[in-house]
Backbone atoms as SQL, in Angstrom:
CREATE TABLE atoms (id INTEGER PRIMARY KEY, chain TEXT, resi INTEGER, resn TEXT, atom TEXT, x REAL, y REAL, z REAL);
INSERT INTO atoms VALUES
  (1, 'A', 1, 'MET', 'N', 1.215, -0.058, 17.399),
  (2, 'A', 1, 'MET', 'CA', 1.042, -0.123, 16.195),
  (3, 'A', 1, 'MET', 'C', 1.295, -0.967, 14.774),
  (4, 'A', 2, 'THR', 'N', -0.010, -0.683, 14.038),
  (5, 'A', 2, 'THR', 'CA', 0.974, -1.374, 12.504),
  (6, 'A', 2, 'THR', 'C', 1.085, -1.271, 11.645),
  (7, 'A', 3, 'PHE', 'N', 1.708, -1.346, 10.515),
  (8, 'A', 3, 'PHE', 'CA', 1.729, -0.640, 9.083),
  (9, 'A', 3, 'PHE', 'C', 0.892, -1.713, 8.213),
  (10, 'A', 4, 'ALA', 'N', 0.118, -0.923, 7.384),
  (11, 'A', 4, 'ALA', 'CA', -0.604, -1.585, 6.229),
  (12, 'A', 4, 'ALA', 'C', -0.329, -1.013, 4.922),
  (13, 'A', 5, 'ILE', 'N', -0.493, -2.337, 3.881),
  (14, 'A', 5, 'ILE', 'CA', -0.139, -1.889, 2.537),
  (15, 'A', 5, 'ILE', 'C', -1.744, -1.842, 1.675),
  (16, 'A', 6, 'ASN', 'N', -1.980, -1.137, 1.124),
  (17, 'A', 6, 'ASN', 'CA', -3.112, -1.184, 0.301),
  (18, 'A', 6, 'ASN', 'C', -3.350, -0.850, -0.965),
  (19, 'A', 7, 'THR', 'N', -3.833, -1.561, -1.800),
  (20, 'A', 7, 'THR', 'CA', -3.932, -0.961, -3.470),
  (21, 'A', 7, 'THR', 'C', -4.580, -0.877, -3.558),
  (22, 'A', 8, 'HIS', 'N', -5.016, 0.344, -4.978),
  (23, 'A', 8, 'HIS', 'CA', -6.196, 0.751, -5.517),
  (24, 'A', 8, 'HIS', 'C', -6.424, 0.430, -6.899),
  (25, 'A', 9, 'ASP', 'N', -7.474, -0.288, -6.846),
  (26, 'A', 9, 'ASP', 'CA', -7.807, -0.414, -8.251),
  (27, 'A', 9, 'ASP', 'C', -9.335, 0.136, -8.706),
  (28, 'A', 10, 'SER', 'N', -9.461, -0.528, -10.245),
  (29, 'A', 10, 'SER', 'CA', -10.932, 0.624, -10.760),
  (30, 'A', 10, 'SER', 'C', -12.284, -0.176, -9.739),
  (31, 'A', 11, 'TRP', 'N', -11.937, -1.407, -9.127),
  (32, 'A', 11, 'TRP', 'CA', -12.941, -2.006, -7.695),
  (33, 'A', 11, 'TRP', 'C', -13.183, -1.686, -6.441),
  (34, 'A', 12, 'GLY', 'N', -11.881, -0.887, -6.104),
  (35, 'A', 12, 'GLY', 'CA', -12.007, -0.270, -4.583),
  (36, 'A', 12, 'GLY', 'C', -10.523, -0.543, -4.127),
  (37, 'A', 13, 'ILE', 'N', -10.277, -0.873, -3.202),
  (38, 'A', 13, 'ILE', 'CA', -9.310, -0.814, -1.956),
  (39, 'A', 13, 'ILE', 'C', -9.363, -2.716, -1.563),
  (40, 'A', 14, 'VAL', 'N', -7.820, -2.645, -1.871),
  (41, 'A', 14, 'VAL', 'CA', -7.666, -3.935, -1.169),
  (42, 'A', 14, 'VAL', 'C', -6.066, -4.043, -0.347),
  (43, 'A', 15, 'LYS', 'N', -6.560, -4.599, 1.070),
  (44, 'A', 15, 'LYS', 'CA', -5.167, -4.631, 1.846),
  (45, 'A', 15, 'LYS', 'C', -4.353, -6.197, 1.594),
  (46, 'A', 16, 'VAL', 'N', -2.881, -5.602, 1.130),
  (47, 'A', 16, 'VAL', 'CA', -1.916, -6.469, 0.966),
  (48, 'A', 16, 'VAL', 'C', -1.469, -7.164, 2.049),
  (49, 'A', 17, 'GLY', 'N', -1.133, -6.463, 3.120),
  (50, 'A', 17, 'GLY', 'CA', -0.880, -6.829, 4.164),
  (51, 'A', 17, 'GLY', 'C', -0.803, -6.462, 5.425),
  (52, 'A', 18, 'ASN', 'N', -0.764, -6.548, 6.758),
  (53, 'A', 18, 'ASN', 'CA', -0.049, -5.485, 7.590),
  (54, 'A', 18, 'ASN', 'C', 1.393, -6.367, 8.251),
  (55, 'A', 19, 'TYR', 'N', 1.738, -5.129, 8.685),
  (56, 'A', 19, 'TYR', 'CA', 3.063, -5.189, 8.666),
  (57, 'A', 19, 'TYR', 'C', 3.604, -4.600, 10.267),
  (58, 'A', 20, 'PRO', 'N', 4.373, -5.550, 11.304),
  (59, 'A', 20, 'PRO', 'CA', 4.921, -4.758, 12.712),
  (60, 'A', 20, 'PRO', 'C', 5.569, -3.676, 12.616),
  (61, 'A', 21, 'SER', 'N', 6.516, -3.435, 11.783),
  (62, 'A', 21, 'SER', 'CA', 7.325, -2.085, 11.462),
  (63, 'A', 21, 'SER', 'C', 6.971, -1.541, 10.363),
  (64, 'A', 22, 'LEU', 'N', 7.285, -0.334, 10.573),
  (65, 'A', 22, 'LEU', 'CA', 7.602, 0.672, 8.847),
  (66, 'A', 22, 'LEU', 'C', 8.827, 0.365, 8.441),
  (67, 'A', 23, 'GLU', 'N', 9.807, -0.350, 8.695),
  (68, 'A', 23, 'GLU', 'CA', 11.069, -1.010, 7.805),
  (69, 'A', 23, 'GLU', 'C', 10.479, -2.133, 7.117),
  (70, 'A', 24, 'LYS', 'N', 9.783, -3.071, 7.680),
  (71, 'A', 24, 'LYS', 'CA', 8.870, -3.886, 6.922),
  (72, 'A', 24, 'LYS', 'C', 8.596, -3.417, 5.712),
  (73, 'A', 25, 'ALA', 'N', 7.515, -2.505, 6.511),
  (74, 'A', 25, 'ALA', 'CA', 5.892, -2.538, 5.296),
  (75, 'A', 25, 'ALA', 'C', 6.850, -1.490, 4.339),
  (76, 'A', 26, 'ARG', 'N', 7.683, -0.729, 4.491),
  (77, 'A', 26, 'ARG', 'CA', 8.193, 0.117, 3.416),
  (78, 'A', 26, 'ARG', 'C', 9.266, -0.766, 2.677),
  (79, 'A', 27, 'LYS', 'N', 9.764, -1.752, 2.832),
  (80, 'A', 27, 'LYS', 'CA', 10.185, -2.821, 1.735),
  (81, 'A', 27, 'LYS', 'C', 9.019, -3.498, 1.139),
  (82, 'A', 28, 'VAL', 'N', 8.055, -3.779, 1.261),
  (83, 'A', 28, 'VAL', 'CA', 6.942, -4.327, 1.200),
  (84, 'A', 28, 'VAL', 'C', 6.518, -2.923, -0.750),
  (85, 'A', 29, 'PHE', 'N', 6.182, -2.333, 0.005),
  (86, 'A', 29, 'PHE', 'CA', 5.467, -0.697, -0.216),
  (87, 'A', 29, 'PHE', 'C', 6.999, -0.519, -1.947),
  (88, 'A', 30, 'THR', 'N', 8.191, -0.600, -1.329),
  (89, 'A', 30, 'THR', 'CA', 8.819, -0.171, -2.438),
  (90, 'A', 30, 'THR', 'C', 8.666, -1.340, -3.746),
  (91, 'A', 31, 'SER', 'N', 8.788, -2.211, -3.237),
  (92, 'A', 31, 'SER', 'CA', 8.761, -3.604, -4.392),
  (93, 'A', 31, 'SER', 'C', 7.553, -3.520, -4.978),
  (94, 'A', 32, 'ILE', 'N', 6.411, -3.135, -4.468),
  (95, 'A', 32, 'ILE', 'CA', 5.183, -2.880, -5.478),
  (96, 'A', 32, 'ILE', 'C', 5.448, -2.519, -6.400),
  (97, 'A', 33, 'CYS', 'N', 5.744, -0.788, -5.398),
  (98, 'A', 33, 'CYS', 'CA', 5.804, 1.037, -6.288),
  (99, 'A', 33, 'CYS', 'C', 6.670, 0.299, -8.002),
  (100, 'A', 34, 'GLY', 'N', 7.737, -1.151, -7.806),
  (101, 'A', 34, 'GLY', 'CA', 8.767, -1.018, -8.926),
  (102, 'A', 34, 'GLY', 'C', 8.360, -2.392, -9.398),
  (103, 'A', 35, 'ASP', 'N', 6.693, -2.796, -8.980),
  (104, 'A', 35, 'ASP', 'CA', 6.757, -4.516, -9.990),
  (105, 'A', 35, 'ASP', 'C', 6.365, -4.261, -11.241),
  (106, 'A', 36, 'PRO', 'N', 6.445, -4.512, -12.161),
  (107, 'A', 36, 'PRO', 'CA', 5.851, -4.229, -13.666),
  (108, 'A', 36, 'PRO', 'C', 4.875, -4.548, -13.931),
  (109, 'A', 37, 'TRP', 'N', 4.229, -5.840, -13.030),
  (110, 'A', 37, 'TRP', 'CA', 2.609, -6.017, -12.649),
  (111, 'A', 37, 'TRP', 'C', 2.150, -5.534, -13.242),
  (112, 'A', 38, 'TYR', 'N', 2.293, -4.802, -11.718),
  (113, 'A', 38, 'TYR', 'CA', 1.306, -3.319, -11.018),
  (114, 'A', 38, 'TYR', 'C', 1.160, -2.351, -12.525),
  (115, 'A', 39, 'LYS', 'N', 2.366, -1.814, -12.738),
  (116, 'A', 39, 'LYS', 'CA', 2.444, -1.032, -13.723),
  (117, 'A', 39, 'LYS', 'C', 1.941, -1.149, -14.658),
  (118, 'A', 40, 'ASN', 'N', 1.717, -2.438, -15.681),
  (119, 'A', 40, 'ASN', 'CA', 1.685, -2.730, -16.901),
  (120, 'A', 40, 'ASN', 'C', 0.109, -3.402, -16.843),
  (121, 'A', 41, 'ASP', 'N', 0.103, -3.385, -15.355),
  (122, 'A', 41, 'ASP', 'CA', -2.044, -4.123, -15.788),
  (123, 'A', 41, 'ASP', 'C', -2.782, -2.970, -15.894),
  (124, 'A', 42, 'GLY', 'N', -2.853, -1.965, -15.763),
  (125, 'A', 42, 'GLY', 'CA', -3.501, -0.751, -16.442),
  (126, 'A', 42, 'GLY', 'C', -4.767, -0.826, -15.624),
  (127, 'A', 43, 'THR', 'N', -5.430, -1.589, -14.206),
  (128, 'A', 43, 'THR', 'CA', -6.105, -1.126, -13.780),
  (129, 'A', 43, 'THR', 'C', -6.146, -0.558, -12.076),
  (130, 'A', 44, 'PHE', 'N', -4.376, -0.703, -11.958),
  (131, 'A', 44, 'PHE', 'CA', -4.140, -0.248, -10.704),
  (132, 'A', 44, 'PHE', 'C', -4.012, 1.052, -10.812),
  (133, 'A', 45, 'LYS', 'N', -4.846, 1.808, -9.773),
  (134, 'A', 45, 'LYS', 'CA', -4.692, 3.426, -9.467),
  (135, 'A', 45, 'LYS', 'C', -2.952, 3.559, -8.942),
  (136, 'A', 46, 'GLY', 'N', -2.943, 2.983, -7.829),
  (137, 'A', 46, 'GLY', 'CA', -2.016, 3.451, -7.032),
  (138, 'A', 46, 'GLY', 'C', -1.776, 2.429, -5.841),
  (139, 'A', 47, 'VAL', 'N', -0.946, 2.484, -4.947),
  (140, 'A', 47, 'VAL', 'CA', -0.295, 1.677, -3.254),
  (141, 'A', 47, 'VAL', 'C', -0.275, 3.046, -2.873),
  (142, 'A', 48, 'GLU', 'N', -0.771, 2.767, -1.026),
  (143, 'A', 48, 'GLU', 'CA', -0.279, 3.616, -0.474),
  (144, 'A', 48, 'GLU', 'C', 0.227, 2.594, 1.385),
  (145, 'A', 49, 'LEU', 'N', 0.611, 3.330, 2.375),
  (146, 'A', 49, 'LEU', 'CA', 1.118, 2.835, 2.815),
  (147, 'A', 49, 'LEU', 'C', 0.623, 3.855, 4.325),
  (148, 'A', 50, 'VAL', 'N', 0.189, 2.847, 4.892),
  (149, 'A', 50, 'VAL', 'CA', -1.266, 3.372, 6.170),
  (150, 'A', 50, 'VAL', 'C', -0.345, 2.981, 7.670),
  (151, 'A', 51, 'GLN', 'N', -0.660, 4.193, 8.280),
  (152, 'A', 51, 'GLN', 'CA', 0.199, 3.529, 9.606),
  (153, 'A', 51, 'GLN', 'C', -1.140, 3.200, 10.775),
  (154, 'A', 52, 'GLU', 'N', -1.875, 1.866, 11.308),
  (155, 'A', 52, 'GLU', 'CA', -3.069, 1.852, 11.521),
  (156, 'A', 52, 'GLU', 'C', -3.170, 2.348, 13.206),
  (157, 'A', 53, 'ASP', 'N', -3.846, 2.380, 13.980),
  (158, 'A', 53, 'ASP', 'CA', -3.672, 2.830, 15.650),
  (159, 'A', 53, 'ASP', 'C', -4.558, 1.195, 16.271),
  (160, 'A', 54, 'ASP', 'N', -4.718, 1.527, 17.297),
  (161, 'A', 54, 'ASP', 'CA', -5.088, 0.148, 17.946),
  (162, 'A', 54, 'ASP', 'C', -6.817, 0.306, 17.821),
  (163, 'A', 55, 'ALA', 'N', -7.202, 1.847, 17.369),
  (164, 'A', 55, 'ALA', 'CA', -8.761, 1.918, 17.211),
  (165, 'A', 55, 'ALA', 'C', -9.323, 1.181, 15.714),
  (166, 'A', 56, 'GLY', 'N', -8.102, 0.755, 15.073),
  (167, 'A', 56, 'GLY', 'CA', -8.350, 0.529, 13.308),
  (168, 'A', 56, 'GLY', 'C', -8.719, 1.778, 12.408),
  (169, 'A', 57, 'ALA', 'N', -8.014, 2.933, 12.908),
  (170, 'A', 57, 'ALA', 'CA', -8.071, 4.140, 12.104),
  (171, 'A', 57, 'ALA', 'C', -6.788, 3.847, 11.475),
  (172, 'A', 58, 'GLY', 'N', -6.541, 4.818, 10.025),
  (173, 'A', 58, 'GLY', 'CA', -5.360, 5.087, 9.987),
  (174, 'A', 58, 'GLY', 'C', -4.865, 5.676, 9.138),
  (175, 'A', 59, 'GLN', 'N', -3.734, 6.669, 9.165),
  (176, 'A', 59, 'GLN', 'CA', -3.477, 8.015, 8.357),
  (177, 'A', 59, 'GLN', 'C', -2.481, 7.434, 7.473),
  (178, 'A', 60, 'ARG', 'N', -2.716, 7.776, 6.145),
  (179, 'A', 60, 'ARG', 'CA', -1.574, 7.732, 4.896),
  (180, 'A', 60, 'ARG', 'C', -0.017, 7.715, 5.506),
  (181, 'A', 61, 'VAL', 'N', 1.221, 7.246, 5.287),
  (182, 'A', 61, 'VAL', 'CA', 2.363, 7.374, 5.831),
  (183, 'A', 61, 'VAL', 'C', 3.532, 7.772, 4.411),
  (184, 'A', 62, 'ASP', 'N', 2.985, 7.614, 3.051),
  (185, 'A', 62, 'ASP', 'CA', 3.188, 7.222, 1.829),
  (186, 'A', 62, 'ASP', 'C', 2.023, 6.846, 0.509),
  (187, 'A', 63, 'TRP', 'N', 2.135, 7.435, -0.361),
  (188, 'A', 63, 'TRP', 'CA', 1.396, 7.174, -1.635),
  (189, 'A', 63, 'TRP', 'C', 2.403, 6.920, -3.077),
  (190, 'A', 64, 'PHE', 'N', 1.630, 6.304, -3.753),
  (191, 'A', 64, 'PHE', 'CA', 2.549, 5.868, -4.982),
  (192, 'A', 64, 'PHE', 'C', 1.599, 5.449, -6.387),
  (193, 'A', 65, 'ALA', 'N', 1.096, 6.333, -7.727),
  (194, 'A', 65, 'ALA', 'CA', 0.643, 6.758, -8.286),
  (195, 'A', 65, 'ALA', 'C', 0.963, 6.123, -9.286),
  (196, 'A', 66, 'PHE', 'N', 0.445, 4.531, -9.503),
  (197, 'A', 66, 'PHE', 'CA', 0.972, 3.710, -11.562),
  (198, 'A', 66, 'PHE', 'C', 0.278, 4.938, -12.392),
  (199, 'A', 67, 'ARG', 'N', 0.950, 5.272, -13.291),
  (200, 'A', 67, 'ARG', 'CA', 0.730, 6.214, -14.217),
  (201, 'A', 67, 'ARG', 'C', 0.896, 5.670, -15.845);
């Protein structure tokens, strides 16, 4: 299994990247959540951490909404 970070914005969903462990994915997730550019841009709705299985399906592990 791998973990993915996706951002949600006014145009849809963009995959930031895939990570081999939850620890590495959490570091990126936390960094994006605190990044002033994402907070101040105004078009980003949120960022999610997803656990992906071998078939490509994903289950959300965490979500952060930019307000």
